[in-house]
C-alpha positions as CSV (number, residue, x, y, z in Angstrom):
1,X,15.8,40.0,19.4
2,X,15.2,36.9,21.5
3,X,16.1,33.5,20.3
4,X,12.4,32.5,20.0
5,X,11.6,35.5,17.7
6,X,14.8,34.8,15.6
7,X,13.8,31.1,15.1
8,X,10.2,32.1,14.2
9,X,11.3,34.7,11.6
10,X,13.9,32.2,10.1
11,X,11.2,29.5,9.7
12,X,8.8,31.9,8.1
13,X,11.5,33.2,5.7
14,X,12.9,29.8,4.7
15,X,11.4,28.2,1.6
16,X,9.6,24.8,1.9
17,X,8.0,22.3,-0.3
18,X,4.2,22.4,-0.5
19,X,3.0,19.1,0.9
20,X,-0.1,18.7,-1.3
21,X,-1.1,17.7,-4.7
22,X,-3.7,19.3,-6.8
23,X,-5.8,17.9,-9.7
24,X,-3.3,19.1,-12.3
25,X,-0.3,17.5,-10.5
26,X,-2.1,14.2,-10.0
27,X,-3.3,14.1,-13.6
28,X,0.3,14.9,-14.8
29,X,1.6,11.9,-12.9
30,X,-0.9,9.5,-14.3
31,X,-0.5,10.8,-17.9
32,X,3.3,10.6,-17.5
33,X,3.2,7.0,-16.3
34,X,0.8,6.0,-19.1
35,X,3.0,7.6,-21.7
36,X,6.2,6.1,-20.3
37,X,4.9,2.5,-19.9
38,X,2.4,2.5,-22.8
39,X,3.8,4.4,-25.7
40,X,7.5,3.9,-25.4
41,X,7.7,0.3,-24.3
42,X,4.6,-1.4,-25.8
43,X,4.6,0.3,-29.3
44,X,7.9,-1.4,-30.3
45,X,6.5,-4.8,-29.5
46,X,3.2,-4.2,-31.3
47,X,5.0,-2.8,-34.3
48,X,7.3,-5.9,-34.5
49,X,4.3,-8.3,-34.2
50,X,2.0,-6.6,-36.7
51,X,4.6,-5.6,-39.2
52,X,2.4,-2.8,-40.6
53,X,2.0,0.9,-39.6
54,X,-1.7,0.7,-40.4
55,X,-2.2,-2.3,-38.1
56,X,-0.3,-0.6,-35.4
57,X,-2.5,2.5,-35.6
58,X,-5.6,0.2,-35.7
59,X,-4.4,-1.6,-32.6
60,X,-3.9,1.8,-30.8
61,X,-7.4,3.1,-31.8
62,X,-9.1,-0.2,-30.7
63,X,-7.2,0.0,-27.4
64,X,-8.1,3.6,-26.9
65,X,-11.8,2.8,-27.4
66,X,-11.6,-0.1,-24.9
67,X,-9.8,2.1,-22.4
68,X,-12.4,4.9,-22.7
69,X,-15.2,2.3,-22.2
70,X,-13.4,0.9,-19.1
71,X,-12.7,4.4,-17.7
72,X,-16.4,5.4,-18.1
73,X,-17.4,2.1,-16.5
74,X,-15.2,2.7,-13.5
75,X,-16.5,6.2,-13.2
76,X,-20.0,4.9,-13.1
77,X,-19.1,2.3,-10.5
78,X,-17.4,4.9,-8.4
79,X,-20.4,7.1,-8.5
80,X,-22.7,4.2,-7.5
81,X,-20.4,3.0,-4.7
82,X,-18.4,5.9,-3.3
83,X,-16.3,3.8,-0.8
84,X,-12.6,3.1,-0.5
85,X,-11.4,-0.2,-2.0
86,X,-12.0,0.2,-5.8
87,X,-12.2,-3.1,-7.6
88,X,-12.4,-5.1,-4.4
89,X,-15.6,-3.3,-3.5
90,X,-17.1,-3.6,-7.0
91,X,-16.5,-7.3,-7.1
92,X,-17.7,-7.9,-3.5
93,X,-20.9,-6.0,-4.1
94,X,-21.7,-7.5,-7.5
95,X,-20.4,-11.1,-7.2
96,X,-20.2,-11.7,-3.5
97,X,-17.6,-11.6,-0.7
98,X,-15.7,-14.7,-2.0
99,X,-14.8,-13.0,-5.3
100,X,-13.7,-9.8,-3.5
101,X,-11.5,-11.8,-1.2
102,X,-10.0,-13.8,-4.0
103,X,-9.3,-10.6,-6.0
104,X,-7.7,-8.9,-3.0
105,X,-5.3,-11.8,-2.5
106,X,-4.6,-12.2,-6.2
107,X,-3.8,-8.5,-6.4
108,X,-1.4,-8.9,-3.4
109,X,0.3,-12.1,-4.5
110,X,0.3,-12.0,-8.3
111,X,-0.9,-8.8,-10.0
112,X,1.1,-6.2,-8.0
113,X,4.2,-8.3,-7.7
114,X,4.1,-9.1,-11.4
115,X,3.8,-5.5,-12.2
116,X,6.7,-4.5,-10.0
117,X,8.8,-7.3,-11.4
118,X,8.0,-6.3,-15.0
119,X,8.8,-2.7,-14.2
120,X,12.1,-3.6,-12.6
121,X,13.0,-5.8,-15.6
122,X,12.4,-3.0,-18.1
123,X,14.3,-0.4,-16.1
């Protein structure tokens, strides 16, 4: 057996990670991050502030309804404007280029950095 054939057969036989992500895997990552950041961290604060299990459940139901409305709205916007850029594109197209620009820089300087800082503080 030549060295080329030996290397080829070793590469074919060795296990490797699949470098792709399907719908199930992507959904599992999003659900896991929502559960980790939403349920375990925020619930304790809301329970302390409301002081009542009924008010806590009401807050969760109200938030779930608003989240569903927001998700359906984003789905509709994405169907109307299937371009890369997300919120930037939606703001630019609806309110003008200045608002898209301001959102982009605010995201870069405040929103994302604040999220990262809050995440690191919790961990």
